[in-house]
Each structure stands twice: as C-alpha cells, then as structure tokens.
mmJSON file of the N, C-alpha and C atoms, coordinates in Angstrom:
{"data_MODEL":{"atom_site":{
"group_PDB":["ATOM","ATOM","ATOM","ATOM","ATOM","ATOM","ATOM","ATOM","ATOM","ATOM","ATOM","ATOM","ATOM","ATOM","ATOM","ATOM","ATOM","ATOM","ATOM","ATOM","ATOM","ATOM","ATOM","ATOM","ATOM","ATOM","ATOM","ATOM","ATOM","ATOM","ATOM","ATOM","ATOM","ATOM","ATOM","ATOM","ATOM","ATOM","ATOM","ATOM","ATOM","ATOM","ATOM","ATOM","ATOM","ATOM","ATOM","ATOM","ATOM","ATOM","ATOM","ATOM","ATOM","ATOM","ATOM","ATOM","ATOM","ATOM","ATOM","ATOM","ATOM","ATOM","ATOM","ATOM","ATOM","ATOM","ATOM","ATOM","ATOM","ATOM","ATOM","ATOM","ATOM","ATOM","ATOM","ATOM","ATOM","ATOM","ATOM","ATOM","ATOM","ATOM","ATOM","ATOM","ATOM","ATOM","ATOM","ATOM","ATOM","ATOM","ATOM","ATOM","ATOM","ATOM","ATOM","ATOM","ATOM","ATOM","ATOM","ATOM","ATOM","ATOM","ATOM","ATOM","ATOM","ATOM","ATOM","ATOM","ATOM","ATOM","ATOM","ATOM","ATOM","ATOM","ATOM","ATOM","ATOM","ATOM","ATOM","ATOM","ATOM","ATOM","ATOM","ATOM","ATOM","ATOM","ATOM","ATOM","ATOM","ATOM","ATOM","ATOM","ATOM","ATOM","ATOM","ATOM","ATOM","ATOM","ATOM","ATOM","ATOM","ATOM","ATOM","ATOM","ATOM","ATOM","ATOM","ATOM","ATOM","ATOM","ATOM","ATOM","ATOM","ATOM","ATOM","ATOM","ATOM","ATOM","ATOM","ATOM","ATOM","ATOM","ATOM","ATOM","ATOM","ATOM","ATOM","ATOM","ATOM","ATOM","ATOM","ATOM","ATOM","ATOM","ATOM","ATOM","ATOM","ATOM","ATOM","ATOM","ATOM","ATOM","ATOM","ATOM","ATOM","ATOM","ATOM","ATOM","ATOM","ATOM","ATOM","ATOM","ATOM","ATOM","ATOM","ATOM","ATOM","ATOM","ATOM","ATOM","ATOM","ATOM","ATOM","ATOM","ATOM","ATOM","ATOM","ATOM","ATOM","ATOM","ATOM","ATOM","ATOM","ATOM","ATOM","ATOM"],
"id":[1,2,3,4,5,6,7,8,9,10,11,12,13,14,15,16,17,18,19,20,21,22,23,24,25,26,27,28,29,30,31,32,33,34,35,36,37,38,39,40,41,42,43,44,45,46,47,48,49,50,51,52,53,54,55,56,57,58,59,60,61,62,63,64,65,66,67,68,69,70,71,72,73,74,75,76,77,78,79,80,81,82,83,84,85,86,87,88,89,90,91,92,93,94,95,96,97,98,99,100,101,102,103,104,105,106,107,108,109,110,111,112,113,114,115,116,117,118,119,120,121,122,123,124,125,126,127,128,129,130,131,132,133,134,135,136,137,138,139,140,141,142,143,144,145,146,147,148,149,150,151,152,153,154,155,156,157,158,159,160,161,162,163,164,165,166,167,168,169,170,171,172,173,174,175,176,177,178,179,180,181,182,183,184,185,186,187,188,189,190,191,192,193,194,195,196,197,198,199,200,201,202,203,204,205,206,207,208,209,210,211,212,213,214,215,216],
"type_symbol":["N","C","C","N","C","C","N","C","C","N","C","C","N","C","C","N","C","C","N","C","C","N","C","C","N","C","C","N","C","C","N","C","C","N","C","C","N","C","C","N","C","C","N","C","C","N","C","C","N","C","C","N","C","C","N","C","C","N","C","C","N","C","C","N","C","C","N","C","C","N","C","C","N","C","C","N","C","C","N","C","C","N","C","C","N","C","C","N","C","C","N","C","C","N","C","C","N","C","C","N","C","C","N","C","C","N","C","C","N","C","C","N","C","C","N","C","C","N","C","C","N","C","C","N","C","C","N","C","C","N","C","C","N","C","C","N","C","C","N","C","C","N","C","C","N","C","C","N","C","C","N","C","C","N","C","C","N","C","C","N","C","C","N","C","C","N","C","C","N","C","C","N","C","C","N","C","C","N","C","C","N","C","C","N","C","C","N","C","C","N","C","C","N","C","C","N","C","C","N","C","C","N","C","C","N","C","C","N","C","C","N","C","C","N","C","C"],
"label_atom_id":["N","CA","C","N","CA","C","N","CA","C","N","CA","C","N","CA","C","N","CA","C","N","CA","C","N","CA","C","N","CA","C","N","CA","C","N","CA","C","N","CA","C","N","CA","C","N","CA","C","N","CA","C","N","CA","C","N","CA","C","N","CA","C","N","CA","C","N","CA","C","N","CA","C","N","CA","C","N","CA","C","N","CA","C","N","CA","C","N","CA","C","N","CA","C","N","CA","C","N","CA","C","N","CA","C","N","CA","C","N","CA","C","N","CA","C","N","CA","C","N","CA","C","N","CA","C","N","CA","C","N","CA","C","N","CA","C","N","CA","C","N","CA","C","N","CA","C","N","CA","C","N","CA","C","N","CA","C","N","CA","C","N","CA","C","N","CA","C","N","CA","C","N","CA","C","N","CA","C","N","CA","C","N","CA","C","N","CA","C","N","CA","C","N","CA","C","N","CA","C","N","CA","C","N","CA","C","N","CA","C","N","CA","C","N","CA","C","N","CA","C","N","CA","C","N","CA","C","N","CA","C","N","CA","C","N","CA","C","N","CA","C","N","CA","C","N","CA","C","N","CA","C"],
"label_alt_id":[null,null,null,null,null,null,null,null,null,null,null,null,null,null,null,null,null,null,null,null,null,null,null,null,null,null,null,null,null,null,null,null,null,null,null,null,null,null,null,null,null,null,null,null,null,null,null,null,null,null,null,null,null,null,null,null,null,null,null,null,null,null,null,null,null,null,null,null,null,null,null,null,null,null,null,null,null,null,null,null,null,null,null,null,null,null,null,null,null,null,null,null,null,null,null,null,null,null,null,null,null,null,null,null,null,null,null,null,null,null,null,null,null,null,null,null,null,null,null,null,null,null,null,null,null,null,null,null,null,null,null,null,null,null,null,null,null,null,null,null,null,null,null,null,null,null,null,null,null,null,null,null,null,null,null,null,null,null,null,null,null,null,null,null,null,null,null,null,null,null,null,null,null,null,null,null,null,null,null,null,null,null,null,null,null,null,null,null,null,null,null,null,null,null,null,null,null,null,null,null,null,null,null,null,null,null,null,null,null,null,null,null,null,null,null,null],
"label_comp_id":["MET","MET","MET","LYS","LYS","LYS","THR","THR","THR","SER","SER","SER","GLU","GLU","GLU","LEU","LEU","LEU","ARG","ARG","ARG","GLU","GLU","GLU","MET","MET","MET","GLY","GLY","GLY","ASP","ASP","ASP","GLU","GLU","GLU","GLN","GLN","GLN","LEU","LEU","LEU","GLU","GLU","GLU","ALA","ALA","ALA","THR","THR","THR","LEU","LEU","LEU","LYS","LYS","LYS","ASP","ASP","ASP","ALA","ALA","ALA","SER","SER","SER","THR","THR","THR","THR","THR","THR","LEU","LEU","LEU","PHE","PHE","PHE","ARG","ARG","ARG","LEU","LEU","LEU","LYS","LYS","LYS","ILE","ILE","ILE","LYS","LYS","LYS","ALA","ALA","ALA","GLN","GLN","GLN","THR","THR","THR","GLU","GLU","GLU","ARG","ARG","ARG","LEU","LEU","LEU","ASP","ASP","ASP","VAL","VAL","VAL","PRO","PRO","PRO","SER","SER","SER","GLU","GLU","GLU","LEU","LEU","LEU","ALA","ALA","ALA","LYS","LYS","LYS","ASN","ASN","ASN","ARG","ARG","ARG","ARG","ARG","ARG","LEU","LEU","LEU","ILE","ILE","ILE","ALA","ALA","ALA","ARG","ARG","ARG","ILE","ILE","ILE","LYS","LYS","LYS","THR","THR","THR","VAL","VAL","VAL","GLN","GLN","GLN","SER","SER","SER","GLU","GLU","GLU","ARG","ARG","ARG","ARG","ARG","ARG","ARG","ARG","ARG","GLN","GLN","GLN","ALA","ALA","ALA","GLU","GLU","GLU","ALA","ALA","ALA","SER","SER","SER","GLY","GLY","GLY","ALA","ALA","ALA","SER","SER","SER","ALA","ALA","ALA","GLU","GLU","GLU"],
"label_asym_id":["A","A","A","A","A","A","A","A","A","A","A","A","A","A","A","A","A","A","A","A","A","A","A","A","A","A","A","A","A","A","A","A","A","A","A","A","A","A","A","A","A","A","A","A","A","A","A","A","A","A","A","A","A","A","A","A","A","A","A","A","A","A","A","A","A","A","A","A","A","A","A","A","A","A","A","A","A","A","A","A","A","A","A","A","A","A","A","A","A","A","A","A","A","A","A","A","A","A","A","A","A","A","A","A","A","A","A","A","A","A","A","A","A","A","A","A","A","A","A","A","A","A","A","A","A","A","A","A","A","A","A","A","A","A","A","A","A","A","A","A","A","A","A","A","A","A","A","A","A","A","A","A","A","A","A","A","A","A","A","A","A","A","A","A","A","A","A","A","A","A","A","A","A","A","A","A","A","A","A","A","A","A","A","A","A","A","A","A","A","A","A","A","A","A","A","A","A","A","A","A","A","A","A","A","A","A","A","A","A","A","A","A","A","A","A","A"],
"label_entity_id":["1","1","1","1","1","1","1","1","1","1","1","1","1","1","1","1","1","1","1","1","1","1","1","1","1","1","1","1","1","1","1","1","1","1","1","1","1","1","1","1","1","1","1","1","1","1","1","1","1","1","1","1","1","1","1","1","1","1","1","1","1","1","1","1","1","1","1","1","1","1","1","1","1","1","1","1","1","1","1","1","1","1","1","1","1","1","1","1","1","1","1","1","1","1","1","1","1","1","1","1","1","1","1","1","1","1","1","1","1","1","1","1","1","1","1","1","1","1","1","1","1","1","1","1","1","1","1","1","1","1","1","1","1","1","1","1","1","1","1","1","1","1","1","1","1","1","1","1","1","1","1","1","1","1","1","1","1","1","1","1","1","1","1","1","1","1","1","1","1","1","1","1","1","1","1","1","1","1","1","1","1","1","1","1","1","1","1","1","1","1","1","1","1","1","1","1","1","1","1","1","1","1","1","1","1","1","1","1","1","1","1","1","1","1","1","1"],
"label_seq_id":[1,1,1,2,2,2,3,3,3,4,4,4,5,5,5,6,6,6,7,7,7,8,8,8,9,9,9,10,10,10,11,11,11,12,12,12,13,13,13,14,14,14,15,15,15,16,16,16,17,17,17,18,18,18,19,19,19,20,20,20,21,21,21,22,22,22,23,23,23,24,24,24,25,25,25,26,26,26,27,27,27,28,28,28,29,29,29,30,30,30,31,31,31,32,32,32,33,33,33,34,34,34,35,35,35,36,36,36,37,37,37,38,38,38,39,39,39,40,40,40,41,41,41,42,42,42,43,43,43,44,44,44,45,45,45,46,46,46,47,47,47,48,48,48,49,49,49,50,50,50,51,51,51,52,52,52,53,53,53,54,54,54,55,55,55,56,56,56,57,57,57,58,58,58,59,59,59,60,60,60,61,61,61,62,62,62,63,63,63,64,64,64,65,65,65,66,66,66,67,67,67,68,68,68,69,69,69,70,70,70,71,71,71,72,72,72],
"pdbx_PDB_ins_code":[null,null,null,null,null,null,null,null,null,null,null,null,null,null,null,null,null,null,null,null,null,null,null,null,null,null,null,null,null,null,null,null,null,null,null,null,null,null,null,null,null,null,null,null,null,null,null,null,null,null,null,null,null,null,null,null,null,null,null,null,null,null,null,null,null,null,null,null,null,null,null,null,null,null,null,null,null,null,null,null,null,null,null,null,null,null,null,null,null,null,null,null,null,null,null,null,null,null,null,null,null,null,null,null,null,null,null,null,null,null,null,null,null,null,null,null,null,null,null,null,null,null,null,null,null,null,null,null,null,null,null,null,null,null,null,null,null,null,null,null,null,null,null,null,null,null,null,null,null,null,null,null,null,null,null,null,null,null,null,null,null,null,null,null,null,null,null,null,null,null,null,null,null,null,null,null,null,null,null,null,null,null,null,null,null,null,null,null,null,null,null,null,null,null,null,null,null,null,null,null,null,null,null,null,null,null,null,null,null,null,null,null,null,null,null,null],
"Cartn_x":[-7.191,-5.962,-5.452,-5.084,-4.63,-3.097,-2.489,-1.189,-0.323,-0.904,0.032,0.247,-1.084,-0.552,0.28,0.335,1.282,2.535,2.934,4.052,4.755,4.035,4.458,5.033,4.386,4.657,6.217,6.605,8.349,8.166,9.223,9.517,8.639,8.972,8.784,7.107,6.748,5.016,4.253,5.173,4.585,4.508,5.629,5.582,4.641,4.486,3.114,1.825,1.705,0.238,0.258,1.228,1.222,0.766,1.344,0.799,-0.208,-0.581,-2.305,-3.148,-2.691,-3.946,-4.054,-2.649,-2.527,-3.084,-3.141,-3.836,-5.39,-5.677,-7.031,-7.86,-7.087,-7.398,-7.754,-6.516,-6.835,-7.971,-8.361,-9.607,-10.621,-10.708,-11.953,-12.22,-10.964,-11.157,-11.676,-11.193,-12.014,-13.461,-13.719,-14.951,-15.879,-15.416,-16.296,-16.526,-15.389,-15.482,-16.726,-16.626,-17.707,-18.85,-18.78,-20.335,-20.318,-21.431,-21.721,-21.121,-19.987,-19.6,-20.446,-20.464,-21.33,-21.131,-19.839,-19.687,-18.409,-19.004,-18.16,-16.84,-17.117,-16.158,-14.944,-15.03,-13.813,-12.894,-12.925,-11.864,-11.234,-11.862,-11.115,-10.304,-10.889,-10.281,-8.992,-9.136,-7.911,-6.803,-7.255,-6.245,-5.633,-6.304,-5.963,-4.776,-5.377,-4.127,-3.122,-3.125,-1.681,-1.029,-1.626,-0.719,-0.226,-1.132,-0.375,0.785,0.532,1.697,3.194,2.936,4.005,4.151,3.805,4.227,5.001,4.49,5.325,6.697,6.848,8.146,8.872,8.446,9.185,9.925,8.972,9.378,10.734,10.762,11.654,12.683,12.457,13.828,14.61,13.833,14.474,15.235,14.494,15.352,16.315,16.433,17.703,18.83,18.533,19.171,19.84,19.085,19.38,20.774,20.311,21.224,22.434,22.274,23.621,24.648,23.783,24.28,25.447,24.778,25.335,26.214,26.608,27.142,28.585,28.663,29.648,30.318],
"Cartn_y":[-7.055,-7.873,-7.793,-9.001,-9.393,-8.985,-8.637,-8.701,-9.616,-10.9,-12.275,-12.37,-12.005,-11.745,-10.647,-9.491,-8.369,-8.869,-9.93,-10.14,-11.134,-11.807,-12.763,-12.375,-10.817,-10.153,-9.942,-9.746,-9.001,-7.618,-6.951,-5.507,-4.752,-5.084,-4.436,-4.653,-5.472,-5.987,-5.166,-4.769,-4.068,-2.803,-2.026,-0.83,-0.664,-1.194,-1.081,-1.229,-2.197,-2.014,-0.889,-0.375,0.956,2.002,2.048,3.307,3.303,2.009,1.89,2.256,1.809,1.989,3.564,4.189,5.8,6.544,5.969,6.57,6.535,5.274,5.093,6.022,5.87,6.841,8.103,8.822,10.355,10.311,9.479,9.39,9.504,8.408,8.403,9.773,10.411,11.55,12.781,12.735,13.99,13.414,12.399,11.967,12.262,11.896,12.553,13.701,14.671,16.1,16.443,15.82,16.275,15.648,14.704,13.727,12.774,12.13,11.24,9.659,9.283,7.927,6.729,5.994,4.703,3.976,3.567,3.111,3.678,4.496,5.614,4.573,3.236,2.451,2.539,2.405,2.371,3.167,4.323,5.6,4.466,4.308,3.633,2.415,1.465,0.252,0.675,1.703,2.033,2.666,3.233,4.031,2.954,1.802,1.06,-0.163,-0.014,-1.095,-0.202,1.09,1.658,1.63,1.498,1.639,0.079,-0.775,-2.276,-2.234,-2.057,-1.999,-1.143,0.061,0.857,0.046,-0.597,-1.4,-2.324,-3.048,-4.312,-3.733,-2.734,-1.975,-1.818,-1.028,-0.69,-1.967,-2.794,-4.256,-4.655,-4.728,-5.47,-4.39,-3.169,-2.238,-2.626,-2.653,-3.049,-4.268,-5.205,-6.457,-6.302,-5.673,-5.724,-4.606,-3.794,-2.961,-3.703,-4.705,-5.867,-6.659,-6.96,-8.135,-7.306,-6.147,-5.476,-5.071,-4.954,-4.37,-5.564,-6.553,-7.951,-8.544,-8.237,-8.762,-7.98,-6.839,-6.136,-6.493],
"Cartn_z":[-0.101,-0.271,0.985,1.23,2.68,2.884,4.196,4.361,4.083,4.136,3.849,2.109,1.543,0.117,-0.366,0.519,0.118,0.524,1.354,1.909,0.975,0.149,-0.847,-2.24,-2.415,-3.659,-3.716,-4.846,-5.01,-4.722,-4.59,-4.233,-5.638,-6.682,-7.763,-7.787,-7.644,-7.93,-6.644,-5.365,-4.304,-4.643,-5.211,-5.501,-6.604,-7.422,-8.469,-8.053,-7.19,-6.33,-5.308,-4.861,-4.245,-5.143,-6.23,-7.392,-7.658,-8.073,-8.303,-7.498,-5.938,-4.749,-4.678,-4.669,-4.614,-5.774,-6.971,-8.244,-7.923,-7.445,-7.134,-6.304,-4.925,-3.89,-4.196,-5.109,-5.492,-6.378,-7.195,-8.055,-7.433,-6.29,-5.348,-4.768,-3.878,-3.397,-3.954,-5.294,-6.419,-6.658,-7.019,-7.025,-6.062,-4.752,-3.589,-3.536,-3.781,-3.672,-4.738,-6.111,-7.189,-7.13,-6.814,-6.621,-5.485,-5.564,-4.412,-4.826,-4.018,-4.386,-4.366,-5.076,-5.225,-3.868,-3.454,-2.228,-1.488,-0.754,0.232,1.033,1.424,2.203,1.31,-0.014,-0.962,-0.687,-0.177,0.45,1.608,2.388,3.519,3.457,2.504,2.139,1.37,0.456,-0.281,0.595,1.402,2.703,3.507,3.636,4.81,3.869,2.398,1.754,1.301,1.219,1.19,2.483,3.406,4.774,5.01,4.514,4.734,3.654,2.576,1.63,2.324,2.634,3.218,4.604,5.419,6.391,5.893,4.892,4.387,4.014,3.178,2.809,3.826,5.022,5.937,6.816,6.88,7.444,6.814,5.224,4.613,4.601,4.686,4.712,6.178,7.38,8.594,8.559,7.918,7.794,7.252,6.034,5.149,6.115,6.601,7.791,8.575,9.236,10.633,9.801,8.601,8.073,7.676,7.221,6.665,7.689,8.964,10.107,10.616,10.885,11.63,10.414,9.356,8.345,8.786,9.356,9.722,10.289],
"occupancy":[1.0,1.0,1.0,1.0,1.0,1.0,1.0,1.0,1.0,1.0,1.0,1.0,1.0,1.0,1.0,1.0,1.0,1.0,1.0,1.0,1.0,1.0,1.0,1.0,1.0,1.0,1.0,1.0,1.0,1.0,1.0,1.0,1.0,1.0,1.0,1.0,1.0,1.0,1.0,1.0,1.0,1.0,1.0,1.0,1.0,1.0,1.0,1.0,1.0,1.0,1.0,1.0,1.0,1.0,1.0,1.0,1.0,1.0,1.0,1.0,1.0,1.0,1.0,1.0,1.0,1.0,1.0,1.0,1.0,1.0,1.0,1.0,1.0,1.0,1.0,1.0,1.0,1.0,1.0,1.0,1.0,1.0,1.0,1.0,1.0,1.0,1.0,1.0,1.0,1.0,1.0,1.0,1.0,1.0,1.0,1.0,1.0,1.0,1.0,1.0,1.0,1.0,1.0,1.0,1.0,1.0,1.0,1.0,1.0,1.0,1.0,1.0,1.0,1.0,1.0,1.0,1.0,1.0,1.0,1.0,1.0,1.0,1.0,1.0,1.0,1.0,1.0,1.0,1.0,1.0,1.0,1.0,1.0,1.0,1.0,1.0,1.0,1.0,1.0,1.0,1.0,1.0,1.0,1.0,1.0,1.0,1.0,1.0,1.0,1.0,1.0,1.0,1.0,1.0,1.0,1.0,1.0,1.0,1.0,1.0,1.0,1.0,1.0,1.0,1.0,1.0,1.0,1.0,1.0,1.0,1.0,1.0,1.0,1.0,1.0,1.0,1.0,1.0,1.0,1.0,1.0,1.0,1.0,1.0,1.0,1.0,1.0,1.0,1.0,1.0,1.0,1.0,1.0,1.0,1.0,1.0,1.0,1.0,1.0,1.0,1.0,1.0,1.0,1.0,1.0,1.0,1.0,1.0,1.0,1.0,1.0,1.0,1.0,1.0,1.0,1.0],
"B_iso_or_equiv":[0.0,0.0,0.0,0.0,0.0,0.0,0.0,0.0,0.0,0.0,0.0,0.0,0.0,0.0,0.0,0.0,0.0,0.0,0.0,0.0,0.0,0.0,0.0,0.0,0.0,0.0,0.0,0.0,0.0,0.0,0.0,0.0,0.0,0.0,0.0,0.0,0.0,0.0,0.0,0.0,0.0,0.0,0.0,0.0,0.0,0.0,0.0,0.0,0.0,0.0,0.0,0.0,0.0,0.0,0.0,0.0,0.0,0.0,0.0,0.0,0.0,0.0,0.0,0.0,0.0,0.0,0.0,0.0,0.0,0.0,0.0,0.0,0.0,0.0,0.0,0.0,0.0,0.0,0.0,0.0,0.0,0.0,0.0,0.0,0.0,0.0,0.0,0.0,0.0,0.0,0.0,0.0,0.0,0.0,0.0,0.0,0.0,0.0,0.0,0.0,0.0,0.0,0.0,0.0,0.0,0.0,0.0,0.0,0.0,0.0,0.0,0.0,0.0,0.0,0.0,0.0,0.0,0.0,0.0,0.0,0.0,0.0,0.0,0.0,0.0,0.0,0.0,0.0,0.0,0.0,0.0,0.0,0.0,0.0,0.0,0.0,0.0,0.0,0.0,0.0,0.0,0.0,0.0,0.0,0.0,0.0,0.0,0.0,0.0,0.0,0.0,0.0,0.0,0.0,0.0,0.0,0.0,0.0,0.0,0.0,0.0,0.0,0.0,0.0,0.0,0.0,0.0,0.0,0.0,0.0,0.0,0.0,0.0,0.0,0.0,0.0,0.0,0.0,0.0,0.0,0.0,0.0,0.0,0.0,0.0,0.0,0.0,0.0,0.0,0.0,0.0,0.0,0.0,0.0,0.0,0.0,0.0,0.0,0.0,0.0,0.0,0.0,0.0,0.0,0.0,0.0,0.0,0.0,0.0,0.0,0.0,0.0,0.0,0.0,0.0,0.0],
"pdbx_formal_charge":[null,null,null,null,null,null,null,null,null,null,null,null,null,null,null,null,null,null,null,null,null,null,null,null,null,null,null,null,null,null,null,null,null,null,null,null,null,null,null,null,null,null,null,null,null,null,null,null,null,null,null,null,null,null,null,null,null,null,null,null,null,null,null,null,null,null,null,null,null,null,null,null,null,null,null,null,null,null,null,null,null,null,null,null,null,null,null,null,null,null,null,null,null,null,null,null,null,null,null,null,null,null,null,null,null,null,null,null,null,null,null,null,null,null,null,null,null,null,null,null,null,null,null,null,null,null,null,null,null,null,null,null,null,null,null,null,null,null,null,null,null,null,null,null,null,null,null,null,null,null,null,null,null,null,null,null,null,null,null,null,null,null,null,null,null,null,null,null,null,null,null,null,null,null,null,null,null,null,null,null,null,null,null,null,null,null,null,null,null,null,null,null,null,null,null,null,null,null,null,null,null,null,null,null,null,null,null,null,null,null,null,null,null,null,null,null],
"auth_seq_id":[1,1,1,2,2,2,3,3,3,4,4,4,5,5,5,6,6,6,7,7,7,8,8,8,9,9,9,10,10,10,11,11,11,12,12,12,13,13,13,14,14,14,15,15,15,16,16,16,17,17,17,18,18,18,19,19,19,20,20,20,21,21,21,22,22,22,23,23,23,24,24,24,25,25,25,26,26,26,27,27,27,28,28,28,29,29,29,30,30,30,31,31,31,32,32,32,33,33,33,34,34,34,35,35,35,36,36,36,37,37,37,38,38,38,39,39,39,40,40,40,41,41,41,42,42,42,43,43,43,44,44,44,45,45,45,46,46,46,47,47,47,48,48,48,49,49,49,50,50,50,51,51,51,52,52,52,53,53,53,54,54,54,55,55,55,56,56,56,57,57,57,58,58,58,59,59,59,60,60,60,61,61,61,62,62,62,63,63,63,64,64,64,65,65,65,66,66,66,67,67,67,68,68,68,69,69,69,70,70,70,71,71,71,72,72,72],
"auth_comp_id":["MET","MET","MET","LYS","LYS","LYS","THR","THR","THR","SER","SER","SER","GLU","GLU","GLU","LEU","LEU","LEU","ARG","ARG","ARG","GLU","GLU","GLU","MET","MET","MET","GLY","GLY","GLY","ASP","ASP","ASP","GLU","GLU","GLU","GLN","GLN","GLN","LEU","LEU","LEU","GLU","GLU","GLU","ALA","ALA","ALA","THR","THR","THR","LEU","LEU","LEU","LYS","LYS","LYS","ASP","ASP","ASP","ALA","ALA","ALA","SER","SER","SER","THR","THR","THR","THR","THR","THR","LEU","LEU","LEU","PHE","PHE","PHE","ARG","ARG","ARG","LEU","LEU","LEU","LYS","LYS","LYS","ILE","ILE","ILE","LYS","LYS","LYS","ALA","ALA","ALA","GLN","GLN","GLN","THR","THR","THR","GLU","GLU","GLU","ARG","ARG","ARG","LEU","LEU","LEU","ASP","ASP","ASP","VAL","VAL","VAL","PRO","PRO","PRO","SER","SER","SER","GLU","GLU","GLU","LEU","LEU","LEU","ALA","ALA","ALA","LYS","LYS","LYS","ASN","ASN","ASN","ARG","ARG","ARG","ARG","ARG","ARG","LEU","LEU","LEU","ILE","ILE","ILE","ALA","ALA","ALA","ARG","ARG","ARG","ILE","ILE","ILE","LYS","LYS","LYS","THR","THR","THR","VAL","VAL","VAL","GLN","GLN","GLN","SER","SER","SER","GLU","GLU","GLU","ARG","ARG","ARG","ARG","ARG","ARG","ARG","ARG","ARG","GLN","GLN","GLN","ALA","ALA","ALA","GLU","GLU","GLU","ALA","ALA","ALA","SER","SER","SER","GLY","GLY","GLY","ALA","ALA","ALA","SER","SER","SER","ALA","ALA","ALA","GLU","GLU","GLU"],
"auth_asym_id":["A","A","A","A","A","A","A","A","A","A","A","A","A","A","A","A","A","A","A","A","A","A","A","A","A","A","A","A","A","A","A","A","A","A","A","A","A","A","A","A","A","A","A","A","A","A","A","A","A","A","A","A","A","A","A","A","A","A","A","A","A","A","A","A","A","A","A","A","A","A","A","A","A","A","A","A","A","A","A","A","A","A","A","A","A","A","A","A","A","A","A","A","A","A","A","A","A","A","A","A","A","A","A","A","A","A","A","A","A","A","A","A","A","A","A","A","A","A","A","A","A","A","A","A","A","A","A","A","A","A","A","A","A","A","A","A","A","A","A","A","A","A","A","A","A","A","A","A","A","A","A","A","A","A","A","A","A","A","A","A","A","A","A","A","A","A","A","A","A","A","A","A","A","A","A","A","A","A","A","A","A","A","A","A","A","A","A","A","A","A","A","A","A","A","A","A","A","A","A","A","A","A","A","A","A","A","A","A","A","A","A","A","A","A","A","A"],
"auth_atom_id":["N","CA","C","N","CA","C","N","CA","C","N","CA","C","N","CA","C","N","CA","C","N","CA","C","N","CA","C","N","CA","C","N","CA","C","N","CA","C","N","CA","C","N","CA","C","N","CA","C","N","CA","C","N","CA","C","N","CA","C","N","CA","C","N","CA","C","N","CA","C","N","CA","C","N","CA","C","N","CA","C","N","CA","C","N","CA","C","N","CA","C","N","CA","C","N","CA","C","N","CA","C","N","CA","C","N","CA","C","N","CA","C","N","CA","C","N","CA","C","N","CA","C","N","CA","C","N","CA","C","N","CA","C","N","CA","C","N","CA","C","N","CA","C","N","CA","C","N","CA","C","N","CA","C","N","CA","C","N","CA","C","N","CA","C","N","CA","C","N","CA","C","N","CA","C","N","CA","C","N","CA","C","N","CA","C","N","CA","C","N","CA","C","N","CA","C","N","CA","C","N","CA","C","N","CA","C","N","CA","C","N","CA","C","N","CA","C","N","CA","C","N","CA","C","N","CA","C","N","CA","C","N","CA","C","N","CA","C","N","CA","C","N","CA","C","N","CA","C","N","CA","C"],
"pdbx_PDB_model_num":[1,1,1,1,1,1,1,1,1,1,1,1,1,1,1,1,1,1,1,1,1,1,1,1,1,1,1,1,1,1,1,1,1,1,1,1,1,1,1,1,1,1,1,1,1,1,1,1,1,1,1,1,1,1,1,1,1,1,1,1,1,1,1,1,1,1,1,1,1,1,1,1,1,1,1,1,1,1,1,1,1,1,1,1,1,1,1,1,1,1,1,1,1,1,1,1,1,1,1,1,1,1,1,1,1,1,1,1,1,1,1,1,1,1,1,1,1,1,1,1,1,1,1,1,1,1,1,1,1,1,1,1,1,1,1,1,1,1,1,1,1,1,1,1,1,1,1,1,1,1,1,1,1,1,1,1,1,1,1,1,1,1,1,1,1,1,1,1,1,1,1,1,1,1,1,1,1,1,1,1,1,1,1,1,1,1,1,1,1,1,1,1,1,1,1,1,1,1,1,1,1,1,1,1,1,1,1,1,1,1,1,1,1,1,1,1]
}}}
C-alpha cells in the first residue's frame, strides 16, 4: 500500500489497517521462528507498512496541533 493511499484514508480506517498489519506481522514473526516462511520479504513489507501508517498518523497529529495553536 502506498503512502498516498494511506493519506486518503480516514482516521478510523487507518487505525484498523494498523491493527491488521500489526497482527499480521506478529503472526509472521511467530511463523518465522517455528518454520520456514514461504515469502520472507513479507516481514519487511509489513514493517514498512506499519511505519508508513504511523508516519501519516503523526503528520496528522502535528497538523492538528499546529492548527490548534494558531487558533489561540
């Protein structure tokens, strides 16, 4: 999923995607420890997706703080 697609999502949808990606990453880590992964690159892809989501969330938080501070 691209960053532009993540920016188009609402806050609730973004949070749900983060939860799903985190769950998937957890399962992949467990599977990697117990057996061989079919596609080892999925671990890195999931980590990057989580990082992108958190980046978008922090950008939104900063924008909200900036607009709140300028309104005062």
